[in-house]
TORKOL-4160 file (C-alpha; in steps of 0.2 Angstrom, whole numbers, padded with zeros to 4 digits, m for minus):
440
<pt num="1" X="0000" Y="0000" Z="0000"/>
<pt num="2" X="0007" Y="0017" Z="m0004"/>
<pt num="3" X="0011" Y="0030" Z="0008"/>
<pt num="4" X="m0002" Y="0042" Z="0002"/>
<pt num="5" X="m0015" Y="0030" Z="0007"/>
<pt num="6" X="m0008" Y="0029" Z="0024"/>
<pt num="7" X="m0007" Y="0047" Z="0025"/>
<pt num="8" X="m0025" Y="0052" Z="0020"/>
<pt num="9" X="m0034" Y="0066" Z="0029"/>
<pt num="10" X="m0047" Y="0056" Z="0036"/>
<pt num="11" X="m0034" Y="0043" Z="0043"/>
<pt num="12" X="m0025" Y="0057" Z="0052"/>
<pt num="13" X="m0042" Y="0064" Z="0059"/>
<pt num="14" X="m0046" Y="0046" Z="0065"/>
<pt num="15" X="m0030" Y="0044" Z="0074"/>
<pt num="16" X="m0026" Y="0061" Z="0082"/>
<pt num="17" X="m0042" Y="0071" Z="0080"/>
<pt num="18" X="m0046" Y="0086" Z="0068"/>
<pt num="19" X="m0035" Y="0099" Z="0078"/>
<pt num="20" X="m0020" Y="0088" Z="0078"/>
<pt num="21" X="m0023" Y="0083" Z="0060"/>
<pt num="22" X="m0023" Y="0102" Z="0054"/>
<pt num="23" X="m0008" Y="0106" Z="0064"/>
<pt num="24" X="0002" Y="0091" Z="0057"/>
<pt num="25" X="m0001" Y="0097" Z="0039"/>
<pt num="26" X="0017" Y="0101" Z="0036"/>
<pt num="27" X="0023" Y="0085" Z="0042"/>
<pt num="28" X="0011" Y="0076" Z="0031"/>
<pt num="29" X="0017" Y="0087" Z="0017"/>
<pt num="30" X="0035" Y="0080" Z="0020"/>
<pt num="31" X="0029" Y="0062" Z="0022"/>
<pt num="32" X="0021" Y="0064" Z="0005"/>
<pt num="33" X="0036" Y="0071" Z="m0003"/>
<pt num="34" X="0050" Y="0060" Z="0005"/>
<pt num="35" X="0058" Y="0058" Z="m0013"/>
<pt num="36" X="0060" Y="0077" Z="m0014"/>
<pt num="37" X="0066" Y="0079" Z="0004"/>
<pt num="38" X="0080" Y="0065" Z="0000"/>
<pt num="39" X="0086" Y="0075" Z="m0016"/>
<pt num="40" X="0087" Y="0091" Z="m0005"/>
<pt num="41" X="0097" Y="0082" Z="0008"/>
<pt num="42" X="0109" Y="0076" Z="m0006"/>
<pt num="43" X="0110" Y="0094" Z="m0012"/>
<pt num="44" X="0113" Y="0101" Z="0004"/>
<pt num="45" X="0128" Y="0089" Z="0006"/>
<pt num="46" X="0134" Y="0094" Z="m0011"/>
<pt num="47" X="0135" Y="0113" Z="m0007"/>
<pt num="48" X="0141" Y="0111" Z="0011"/>
<pt num="49" X="0160" Y="0108" Z="0011"/>
<pt num="50" X="0167" Y="0106" Z="0029"/>
<pt num="51" X="0178" Y="0121" Z="0027"/>
<pt num="52" X="0164" Y="0133" Z="0024"/>
<pt num="53" X="0158" Y="0142" Z="0040"/>
<pt num="54" X="0139" Y="0141" Z="0039"/>
<pt num="55" X="0126" Y="0134" Z="0049"/>
<pt num="56" X="0125" Y="0114" Z="0047"/>
<pt num="57" X="0111" Y="0115" Z="0033"/>
<pt num="58" X="0117" Y="0097" Z="0028"/>
<pt num="59" X="0114" Y="0091" Z="0046"/>
<pt num="60" X="0097" Y="0099" Z="0047"/>
<pt num="61" X="0091" Y="0091" Z="0031"/>
<pt num="62" X="0099" Y="0074" Z="0035"/>
<pt num="63" X="0091" Y="0074" Z="0052"/>
<pt num="64" X="0073" Y="0079" Z="0044"/>
<pt num="65" X="0076" Y="0065" Z="0032"/>
<pt num="66" X="0080" Y="0052" Z="0045"/>
<pt num="67" X="0066" Y="0058" Z="0056"/>
<pt num="68" X="0053" Y="0058" Z="0041"/>
<pt num="69" X="0058" Y="0041" Z="0035"/>
<pt num="70" X="0057" Y="0033" Z="0053"/>
<pt num="71" X="0040" Y="0040" Z="0055"/>
<pt num="72" X="0035" Y="0034" Z="0038"/>
<pt num="73" X="0041" Y="0016" Z="0043"/>
<pt num="74" X="0031" Y="0017" Z="0059"/>
<pt num="75" X="0015" Y="0022" Z="0049"/>
<pt num="76" X="0017" Y="0009" Z="0036"/>
<pt num="77" X="0022" Y="m0004" Z="0049"/>
<pt num="78" X="0039" Y="m0007" Z="0040"/>
<pt num="79" X="0054" Y="m0011" Z="0049"/>
<pt num="80" X="0071" Y="m0007" Z="0042"/>
<pt num="81" X="0079" Y="m0024" Z="0036"/>
<pt num="82" X="0096" Y="m0029" Z="0038"/>
<pt num="83" X="0094" Y="m0044" Z="0027"/>
<pt num="84" X="0104" Y="m0036" Z="0012"/>
<pt num="85" X="0123" Y="m0036" Z="0007"/>
<pt num="86" X="0134" Y="m0024" Z="0016"/>
<pt num="87" X="0121" Y="m0019" Z="0030"/>
<pt num="88" X="0130" Y="m0028" Z="0044"/>
<pt num="89" X="0148" Y="m0023" Z="0041"/>
<pt num="90" X="0142" Y="m0005" Z="0038"/>
<pt num="91" X="0133" Y="m0004" Z="0055"/>
<pt num="92" X="0148" Y="m0013" Z="0063"/>
<pt num="93" X="0160" Y="0000" Z="0055"/>
<pt num="94" X="0149" Y="0014" Z="0062"/>
<pt num="95" X="0148" Y="0007" Z="0080"/>
<pt num="96" X="0167" Y="0004" Z="0080"/>
<pt num="97" X="0170" Y="0022" Z="0075"/>
<pt num="98" X="0157" Y="0029" Z="0087"/>
<pt num="99" X="0165" Y="0019" Z="0101"/>
<pt num="100" X="0182" Y="0025" Z="0097"/>
<pt num="101" X="0176" Y="0043" Z="0098"/>
<pt num="102" X="0167" Y="0041" Z="0114"/>
<pt num="103" X="0182" Y="0035" Z="0123"/>
<pt num="104" X="0191" Y="0051" Z="0118"/>
<pt num="105" X="0189" Y="0070" Z="0121"/>
<pt num="106" X="0175" Y="0079" Z="0111"/>
<pt num="107" X="0181" Y="0086" Z="0094"/>
<pt num="108" X="0168" Y="0093" Z="0082"/>
<pt num="109" X="0179" Y="0089" Z="0067"/>
<pt num="110" X="0181" Y="0070" Z="0072"/>
<pt num="111" X="0161" Y="0068" Z="0074"/>
<pt num="112" X="0160" Y="0077" Z="0056"/>
<pt num="113" X="0171" Y="0065" Z="0049"/>
<pt num="114" X="0162" Y="0051" Z="0057"/>
<pt num="115" X="0146" Y="0057" Z="0049"/>
<pt num="116" X="0153" Y="0059" Z="0033"/>
<pt num="117" X="0161" Y="0042" Z="0032"/>
<pt num="118" X="0149" Y="0031" Z="0041"/>
<pt num="119" X="0132" Y="0038" Z="0047"/>
<pt num="120" X="0127" Y="0047" Z="0031"/>
<pt num="121" X="0131" Y="0030" Z="0021"/>
<pt num="122" X="0123" Y="0019" Z="0033"/>
<pt num="123" X="0107" Y="0030" Z="0034"/>
<pt num="124" X="0105" Y="0033" Z="0016"/>
<pt num="125" X="0109" Y="0014" Z="0011"/>
<pt num="126" X="0093" Y="0010" Z="0021"/>
<pt num="127" X="0083" Y="0025" Z="0016"/>
<pt num="128" X="0086" Y="0025" Z="m0002"/>
<pt num="129" X="0078" Y="0008" Z="m0005"/>
<pt num="130" X="0061" Y="0012" Z="0002"/>
<pt num="131" X="0060" Y="0029" Z="m0005"/>
<pt num="132" X="0066" Y="0025" Z="m0023"/>
<pt num="133" X="0054" Y="0010" Z="m0027"/>
<pt num="134" X="0044" Y="0015" Z="m0043"/>
<pt num="135" X="0049" Y="0022" Z="m0060"/>
<pt num="136" X="0043" Y="0040" Z="m0056"/>
<pt num="137" X="0054" Y="0042" Z="m0040"/>
<pt num="138" X="0069" Y="0033" Z="m0049"/>
<pt num="139" X="0067" Y="0045" Z="m0064"/>
<pt num="140" X="0067" Y="0060" Z="m0051"/>
<pt num="141" X="0084" Y="0053" Z="m0045"/>
<pt num="142" X="0092" Y="0051" Z="m0062"/>
<pt num="143" X="0086" Y="0069" Z="m0067"/>
<pt num="144" X="0094" Y="0076" Z="m0051"/>
<pt num="145" X="0110" Y="0067" Z="m0054"/>
<pt num="146" X="0111" Y="0072" Z="m0072"/>
<pt num="147" X="0108" Y="0089" Z="m0067"/>
<pt num="148" X="0123" Y="0089" Z="m0054"/>
<pt num="149" X="0134" Y="0082" Z="m0068"/>
<pt num="150" X="0129" Y="0095" Z="m0080"/>
<pt num="151" X="0133" Y="0109" Z="m0066"/>
<pt num="152" X="0150" Y="0101" Z="m0061"/>
<pt num="153" X="0155" Y="0100" Z="m0079"/>
<pt num="154" X="0150" Y="0119" Z="m0082"/>
<pt num="155" X="0160" Y="0124" Z="m0066"/>
<pt num="156" X="0175" Y="0114" Z="m0072"/>
<pt num="157" X="0174" Y="0121" Z="m0089"/>
<pt num="158" X="0173" Y="0139" Z="m0083"/>
<pt num="159" X="0188" Y="0136" Z="m0072"/>
<pt num="160" X="0197" Y="0128" Z="m0087"/>
<pt num="161" X="0195" Y="0144" Z="m0098"/>
<pt num="162" X="0199" Y="0156" Z="m0083"/>
<pt num="163" X="0180" Y="0162" Z="m0082"/>
<pt num="164" X="0180" Y="0161" Z="m0064"/>
<pt num="165" X="0169" Y="0176" Z="m0061"/>
<pt num="166" X="0154" Y="0166" Z="m0069"/>
<pt num="167" X="0156" Y="0152" Z="m0055"/>
<pt num="168" X="0142" Y="0151" Z="m0043"/>
<pt num="169" X="0143" Y="0150" Z="m0028"/>
<pt num="170" X="0158" Y="0161" Z="m0026"/>
<pt num="171" X="0166" Y="0152" Z="m0012"/>
<pt num="172" X="0173" Y="0139" Z="m0025"/>
<pt num="173" X="0185" Y="0151" Z="m0030"/>
<pt num="174" X="0190" Y="0158" Z="m0014"/>
<pt num="175" X="0209" Y="0153" Z="m0010"/>
<pt num="176" X="0206" Y="0154" Z="0008"/>
<pt num="177" X="0195" Y="0140" Z="0009"/>
<pt num="178" X="0199" Y="0121" Z="0006"/>
<pt num="179" X="0213" Y="0115" Z="m0004"/>
<pt num="180" X="0217" Y="0114" Z="m0024"/>
<pt num="181" X="0213" Y="0132" Z="m0027"/>
<pt num="182" X="0222" Y="0130" Z="m0043"/>
<pt num="183" X="0211" Y="0116" Z="m0050"/>
<pt num="184" X="0194" Y="0113" Z="m0054"/>
<pt num="185" X="0187" Y="0108" Z="m0037"/>
<pt num="186" X="0169" Y="0112" Z="m0038"/>
<pt num="187" X="0159" Y="0115" Z="m0022"/>
<pt num="188" X="0168" Y="0101" Z="m0013"/>
<pt num="189" X="0184" Y="0113" Z="m0012"/>
<pt num="190" X="0195" Y="0097" Z="m0016"/>
<pt num="191" X="0199" Y="0092" Z="m0034"/>
<pt num="192" X="0198" Y="0073" Z="m0030"/>
<pt num="193" X="0181" Y="0074" Z="m0024"/>
<pt num="194" X="0176" Y="0084" Z="m0039"/>
<pt num="195" X="0184" Y="0072" Z="m0051"/>
<pt num="196" X="0178" Y="0056" Z="m0043"/>
<pt num="197" X="0160" Y="0063" Z="m0043"/>
<pt num="198" X="0161" Y="0068" Z="m0062"/>
<pt num="199" X="0167" Y="0051" Z="m0066"/>
<pt num="200" X="0153" Y="0042" Z="m0056"/>
<pt num="201" X="0140" Y="0053" Z="m0063"/>
<pt num="202" X="0147" Y="0051" Z="m0080"/>
<pt num="203" X="0144" Y="0032" Z="m0078"/>
<pt num="204" X="0126" Y="0037" Z="m0073"/>
<pt num="205" X="0124" Y="0048" Z="m0089"/>
<pt num="206" X="0132" Y="0033" Z="m0099"/>
<pt num="207" X="0119" Y="0022" Z="m0093"/>
<pt num="208" X="0105" Y="0034" Z="m0097"/>
<pt num="209" X="0112" Y="0035" Z="m0115"/>
<pt num="210" X="0112" Y="0016" Z="m0116"/>
<pt num="211" X="0093" Y="0016" Z="m0111"/>
<pt num="212" X="0090" Y="0031" Z="m0124"/>
<pt num="213" X="0084" Y="0042" Z="m0111"/>
<pt num="214" X="0095" Y="0055" Z="m0116"/>
<pt num="215" X="0091" Y="0065" Z="m0133"/>
<pt num="216" X="0107" Y="0064" Z="m0144"/>
<pt num="217" X="0111" Y="0082" Z="m0143"/>
<pt num="218" X="0112" Y="0081" Z="m0124"/>
<pt num="219" X="0122" Y="0065" Z="m0125"/>
<pt num="220" X="0134" Y="0073" Z="m0137"/>
<pt num="221" X="0137" Y="0087" Z="m0126"/>
<pt num="222" X="0140" Y="0076" Z="m0111"/>
<pt num="223" X="0153" Y="0065" Z="m0121"/>
<pt num="224" X="0162" Y="0081" Z="m0127"/>
<pt num="225" X="0163" Y="0091" Z="m0111"/>
<pt num="226" X="0166" Y="0077" Z="m0098"/>
<pt num="227" X="0184" Y="0072" Z="m0103"/>
<pt num="228" X="0188" Y="0091" Z="m0103"/>
<pt num="229" X="0181" Y="0093" Z="m0086"/>
<pt num="230" X="0191" Y="0078" Z="m0079"/>
<pt num="231" X="0206" Y="0086" Z="m0087"/>
<pt num="232" X="0203" Y="0102" Z="m0078"/>
<pt num="233" X="0204" Y="0094" Z="m0061"/>
<pt num="234" X="0222" Y="0091" Z="m0063"/>
<pt num="235" X="0222" Y="0076" Z="m0052"/>
<pt num="236" X="0232" Y="0060" Z="m0058"/>
<pt num="237" X="0221" Y="0048" Z="m0048"/>
<pt num="238" X="0205" Y="0055" Z="m0056"/>
<pt num="239" X="0213" Y="0054" Z="m0074"/>
<pt num="240" X="0219" Y="0035" Z="m0071"/>
<pt num="241" X="0202" Y="0030" Z="m0064"/>
<pt num="242" X="0193" Y="0039" Z="m0079"/>
<pt num="243" X="0204" Y="0032" Z="m0092"/>
<pt num="244" X="0202" Y="0014" Z="m0084"/>
<pt num="245" X="0184" Y="0015" Z="m0083"/>
<pt num="246" X="0182" Y="0021" Z="m0101"/>
<pt num="247" X="0194" Y="0007" Z="m0107"/>
<pt num="248" X="0185" Y="m0007" Z="m0097"/>
<pt num="249" X="0169" Y="m0002" Z="m0105"/>
<pt num="250" X="0176" Y="0000" Z="m0122"/>
<pt num="251" X="0183" Y="m0018" Z="m0122"/>
<pt num="252" X="0171" Y="m0026" Z="m0110"/>
<pt num="253" X="0154" Y="m0020" Z="m0112"/>
<pt num="254" X="0140" Y="m0030" Z="m0121"/>
<pt num="255" X="0131" Y="m0015" Z="m0126"/>
<pt num="256" X="0136" Y="m0007" Z="m0143"/>
<pt num="257" X="0130" Y="0010" Z="m0138"/>
<pt num="258" X="0140" Y="0010" Z="m0123"/>
<pt num="259" X="0155" Y="0005" Z="m0133"/>
<pt num="260" X="0152" Y="0018" Z="m0145"/>
<pt num="261" X="0150" Y="0032" Z="m0132"/>
<pt num="262" X="0167" Y="0025" Z="m0123"/>
<pt num="263" X="0176" Y="0026" Z="m0139"/>
<pt num="264" X="0170" Y="0045" Z="m0142"/>
<pt num="265" X="0176" Y="0049" Z="m0125"/>
<pt num="266" X="0193" Y="0040" Z="m0127"/>
<pt num="267" X="0195" Y="0050" Z="m0143"/>
<pt num="268" X="0189" Y="0067" Z="m0137"/>
<pt num="269" X="0201" Y="0064" Z="m0121"/>
<pt num="270" X="0215" Y="0060" Z="m0131"/>
<pt num="271" X="0213" Y="0075" Z="m0142"/>
<pt num="272" X="0212" Y="0086" Z="m0126"/>
<pt num="273" X="0227" Y="0079" Z="m0118"/>
<pt num="274" X="0237" Y="0082" Z="m0135"/>
<pt num="275" X="0231" Y="0101" Z="m0135"/>
<pt num="276" X="0236" Y="0102" Z="m0117"/>
<pt num="277" X="0253" Y="0095" Z="m0120"/>
<pt num="278" X="0256" Y="0107" Z="m0135"/>
<pt num="279" X="0250" Y="0123" Z="m0127"/>
<pt num="280" X="0262" Y="0126" Z="m0113"/>
<pt num="281" X="0257" Y="0145" Z="m0111"/>
<pt num="282" X="0250" Y="0143" Z="m0093"/>
<pt num="283" X="0261" Y="0145" Z="m0077"/>
<pt num="284" X="0254" Y="0128" Z="m0071"/>
<pt num="285" X="0253" Y="0117" Z="m0087"/>
<pt num="286" X="0246" Y="0099" Z="m0087"/>
<pt num="287" X="0262" Y="0092" Z="m0090"/>
<pt num="288" X="0270" Y="0100" Z="m0075"/>
<pt num="289" X="0256" Y="0093" Z="m0065"/>
<pt num="290" X="0259" Y="0075" Z="m0072"/>
<pt num="291" X="0278" Y="0076" Z="m0068"/>
<pt num="292" X="0276" Y="0084" Z="m0051"/>
<pt num="293" X="0285" Y="0074" Z="m0038"/>
<pt num="294" X="0281" Y="0084" Z="m0022"/>
<pt num="295" X="0264" Y="0075" Z="m0018"/>
<pt num="296" X="0271" Y="0058" Z="m0023"/>
<pt num="297" X="0286" Y="0060" Z="m0009"/>
<pt num="298" X="0273" Y="0066" Z="0004"/>
<pt num="299" X="0262" Y="0051" Z="0001"/>
<pt num="300" X="0277" Y="0039" Z="0002"/>
<pt num="301" X="0282" Y="0047" Z="0019"/>
<pt num="302" X="0263" Y="0045" Z="0025"/>
<pt num="303" X="0263" Y="0028" Z="0019"/>
<pt num="304" X="0279" Y="0023" Z="0027"/>
<pt num="305" X="0273" Y="0031" Z="0044"/>
<pt num="306" X="0256" Y="0022" Z="0042"/>
<pt num="307" X="0264" Y="0005" Z="0039"/>
<pt num="308" X="0275" Y="0007" Z="0055"/>
<pt num="309" X="0260" Y="0013" Z="0065"/>
<pt num="310" X="0249" Y="m0002" Z="0059"/>
<pt num="311" X="0263" Y="m0014" Z="0064"/>
<pt num="312" X="0264" Y="m0007" Z="0082"/>
<pt num="313" X="0245" Y="m0008" Z="0085"/>
<pt num="314" X="0239" Y="m0021" Z="0072"/>
<pt num="315" X="0223" Y="m0027" Z="0082"/>
<pt num="316" X="0214" Y="m0012" Z="0091"/>
<pt num="317" X="0222" Y="0002" Z="0080"/>
<pt num="318" X="0227" Y="0020" Z="0087"/>
<pt num="319" X="0210" Y="0029" Z="0087"/>
<pt num="320" X="0207" Y="0046" Z="0079"/>
<pt num="321" X="0216" Y="0058" Z="0091"/>
<pt num="322" X="0230" Y="0047" Z="0095"/>
<pt num="323" X="0233" Y="0044" Z="0076"/>
<pt num="324" X="0234" Y="0062" Z="0072"/>
<pt num="325" X="0246" Y="0065" Z="0087"/>
<pt num="326" X="0257" Y="0051" Z="0082"/>
<pt num="327" X="0257" Y="0057" Z="0063"/>
<pt num="328" X="0262" Y="0074" Z="0068"/>
<pt num="329" X="0277" Y="0067" Z="0078"/>
<pt num="330" X="0283" Y="0055" Z="0065"/>
<pt num="331" X="0282" Y="0067" Z="0049"/>
<pt num="332" X="0296" Y="0079" Z="0052"/>
<pt num="333" X="0300" Y="0083" Z="0033"/>
<pt num="334" X="0283" Y="0091" Z="0030"/>
<pt num="335" X="0273" Y="0103" Z="0039"/>
<pt num="336" X="0255" Y="0104" Z="0039"/>
<pt num="337" X="0240" Y="0108" Z="0050"/>
<pt num="338" X="0233" Y="0090" Z="0048"/>
<pt num="339" X="0240" Y="0074" Z="0041"/>
<pt num="340" X="0230" Y="0061" Z="0031"/>
<pt num="341" X="0236" Y="0045" Z="0024"/>
<pt num="342" X="0229" Y="0047" Z="0007"/>
<pt num="343" X="0223" Y="0030" Z="0007"/>
<pt num="344" X="0207" Y="0024" Z="0014"/>
<pt num="345" X="0212" Y="0006" Z="0017"/>
<pt num="346" X="0228" Y="0012" Z="0026"/>
<pt num="347" X="0219" Y="0024" Z="0037"/>
<pt num="348" X="0205" Y="0012" Z="0042"/>
<pt num="349" X="0219" Y="m0001" Z="0046"/>
<pt num="350" X="0228" Y="0011" Z="0057"/>
<pt num="351" X="0214" Y="0019" Z="0065"/>
<pt num="352" X="0203" Y="0003" Z="0068"/>
<pt num="353" X="0216" Y="m0010" Z="0066"/>
<pt num="354" X="0213" Y="m0027" Z="0058"/>
<pt num="355" X="0195" Y="m0028" Z="0064"/>
<pt num="356" X="0191" Y="m0012" Z="0055"/>
<pt num="357" X="0200" Y="m0017" Z="0039"/>
<pt num="358" X="0192" Y="m0034" Z="0039"/>
<pt num="359" X="0175" Y="m0025" Z="0041"/>
<pt num="360" X="0178" Y="m0012" Z="0027"/>
<pt num="361" X="0184" Y="m0026" Z="0015"/>
<pt num="362" X="0169" Y="m0037" Z="0019"/>
<pt num="363" X="0158" Y="m0022" Z="0015"/>
<pt num="364" X="0166" Y="m0018" Z="m0001"/>
<pt num="365" X="0164" Y="m0037" Z="m0007"/>
<pt num="366" X="0146" Y="m0036" Z="m0002"/>
<pt num="367" X="0144" Y="m0021" Z="m0013"/>
<pt num="368" X="0151" Y="m0031" Z="m0028"/>
<pt num="369" X="0138" Y="m0044" Z="m0024"/>
<pt num="370" X="0124" Y="m0031" Z="m0029"/>
<pt num="371" X="0129" Y="m0033" Z="m0047"/>
<pt num="372" X="0120" Y="m0050" Z="m0048"/>
<pt num="373" X="0104" Y="m0049" Z="m0056"/>
<pt num="374" X="0089" Y="m0055" Z="m0044"/>
<pt num="375" X="0078" Y="m0069" Z="m0048"/>
<pt num="376" X="0061" Y="m0067" Z="m0055"/>
<pt num="377" X="0053" Y="m0053" Z="m0065"/>
<pt num="378" X="0063" Y="m0037" Z="m0069"/>
<pt num="379" X="0059" Y="m0020" Z="m0075"/>
<pt num="380" X="0069" Y="m0013" Z="m0090"/>
<pt num="381" X="0071" Y="0003" Z="m0097"/>
<pt num="382" X="0071" Y="0012" Z="m0080"/>
<pt num="383" X="0085" Y="0019" Z="m0070"/>
<pt num="384" X="0095" Y="0006" Z="m0061"/>
<pt num="385" X="0087" Y="m0008" Z="m0071"/>
<pt num="386" X="0095" Y="m0026" Z="m0074"/>
<pt num="387" X="0107" Y="m0020" Z="m0087"/>
<pt num="388" X="0115" Y="m0007" Z="m0074"/>
<pt num="389" X="0121" Y="m0021" Z="m0065"/>
<pt num="390" X="0135" Y="m0023" Z="m0077"/>
<pt num="391" X="0140" Y="m0006" Z="m0075"/>
<pt num="392" X="0140" Y="m0007" Z="m0056"/>
<pt num="393" X="0157" Y="m0015" Z="m0053"/>
<pt num="394" X="0165" Y="m0002" Z="m0064"/>
<pt num="395" X="0157" Y="0012" Z="m0054"/>
<pt num="396" X="0164" Y="0003" Z="m0038"/>
<pt num="397" X="0182" Y="0001" Z="m0046"/>
<pt num="398" X="0182" Y="0020" Z="m0049"/>
<pt num="399" X="0177" Y="0023" Z="m0031"/>
<pt num="400" X="0190" Y="0011" Z="m0025"/>
<pt num="401" X="0204" Y="0017" Z="m0036"/>
<pt num="402" X="0202" Y="0035" Z="m0029"/>
<pt num="403" X="0201" Y="0027" Z="m0012"/>
<pt num="404" X="0219" Y="0021" Z="m0015"/>
<pt num="405" X="0225" Y="0039" Z="m0016"/>
<pt num="406" X="0213" Y="0048" Z="m0004"/>
<pt num="407" X="0203" Y="0046" Z="0011"/>
<pt num="408" X="0185" Y="0045" Z="0007"/>
<pt num="409" X="0179" Y="0058" Z="0019"/>
<pt num="410" X="0167" Y="0066" Z="0006"/>
<pt num="411" X="0149" Y="0065" Z="0012"/>
<pt num="412" X="0141" Y="0068" Z="m0005"/>
<pt num="413" X="0152" Y="0055" Z="m0014"/>
<pt num="414" X="0148" Y="0042" Z="0000"/>
<pt num="415" X="0130" Y="0047" Z="0000"/>
<pt num="416" X="0129" Y="0045" Z="m0019"/>
<pt num="417" X="0137" Y="0028" Z="m0019"/>
<pt num="418" X="0126" Y="0022" Z="m0005"/>
<pt num="419" X="0111" Y="0028" Z="m0012"/>
<pt num="420" X="0113" Y="0018" Z="m0028"/>
<pt num="421" X="0118" Y="0003" Z="m0018"/>
<pt num="422" X="0103" Y="0004" Z="m0007"/>
<pt num="423" X="0091" Y="0005" Z="m0022"/>
<pt num="424" X="0100" Y="m0010" Z="m0029"/>
<pt num="425" X="0099" Y="m0020" Z="m0013"/>
<pt num="426" X="0081" Y="m0016" Z="m0011"/>
<pt num="427" X="0077" Y="m0021" Z="m0028"/>
<pt num="428" X="0086" Y="m0038" Z="m0025"/>
<pt num="429" X="0076" Y="m0041" Z="m0009"/>
<pt num="430" X="0059" Y="m0037" Z="m0019"/>
<pt num="431" X="0065" Y="m0049" Z="m0033"/>
<pt num="432" X="0068" Y="m0063" Z="m0021"/>
<pt num="433" X="0051" Y="m0061" Z="m0013"/>
<pt num="434" X="0043" Y="m0061" Z="m0029"/>
<pt num="435" X="0053" Y="m0076" Z="m0035"/>
<pt num="436" X="0050" Y="m0086" Z="m0018"/>
<pt num="437" X="0032" Y="m0082" Z="m0018"/>
<pt num="438" X="0022" Y="m0099" Z="m0022"/>
<pt num="439" X="0012" Y="m0098" Z="m0036"/>
<pt num="440" X="m0008" Y="m0100" Z="m0034"/>
């Protein structure tokens, strides 16, 4: 039964009386538009980087979404199910990280990182499956993601052609906020997060093109501008993952439209690299960025220190505060306000020990299992349909490739990944129920 049937005006009057029913009209409006509230929450996460000193709009939207979803589950008598891949290891990682922070002095930044890495993915993984159930809600999600992709491409191109005065919001070009001010970093204020999001959403657009949901002029614009936007990030990990994903789909996809689109992106990307190599008239050329050795030496020092720390405490890990203190003591060649391992797996291992690393690997293996098509009937030509499952491992590989070079503290990126995963997991559950139901 749909949520609208449960939230009829007469039902609310019968349950709470007319005055309460009238006063609860805004709440009923939110309950009837949970899909839109979910998308507003994602948008707030997109435009709320941690370095921006504003009110916690993303936390308010996230809290409202969780509250409305729990109330919706109560009214519809639907309990959140843990019977899906990655649910248990994700919950265990959240509890492990929370227990570690509770045993240490309070730091707002540490709790913000906890929310971005574990709380947001855990909640959205469960909420997405119950919110995006029909073709209409999935279409809204797809339109939202394609709109974000178009916006990020436009911002990257404006940066590439030095038209920064046109970039909105203006904090993106503020040198005093975030890092990578010399690259196309988008509202994330980090070029890696921007490039990774462009790559993931590019795969979503490729799937929309495969299903013929994108008119050919729009699809051609995406194909022509996405490689340039990726190049504008000036981030080698992003370049590597984008090239690898395009090559994998070019040689491994069974869909001719996908192969043709990847071939176009490879050719356009190669042309862009050639033009960037020939035109060396900028102070920070792409070739200089490719040959830069400073970040490589810094990462090597961080990896060496991290491996030594892991060997000292392989089981329990160091915890967040102790890890930062020990890193500051060990890294003497470089001077920064904070130190990060630039590798998600290494940070999880050092911070939470072998237990945390095992849970993280378990979670990722379970996410790959979502690529299996469920038994029974299956909807086609809709967003996240059966054929999308062949694209899902490539999307995960893009995420994990970047995770080998950065720490995944980006809440929008994590929210995006686990939103898609949550919908796929819910589809698998419904497919098993339909398949296992005895025929009459």
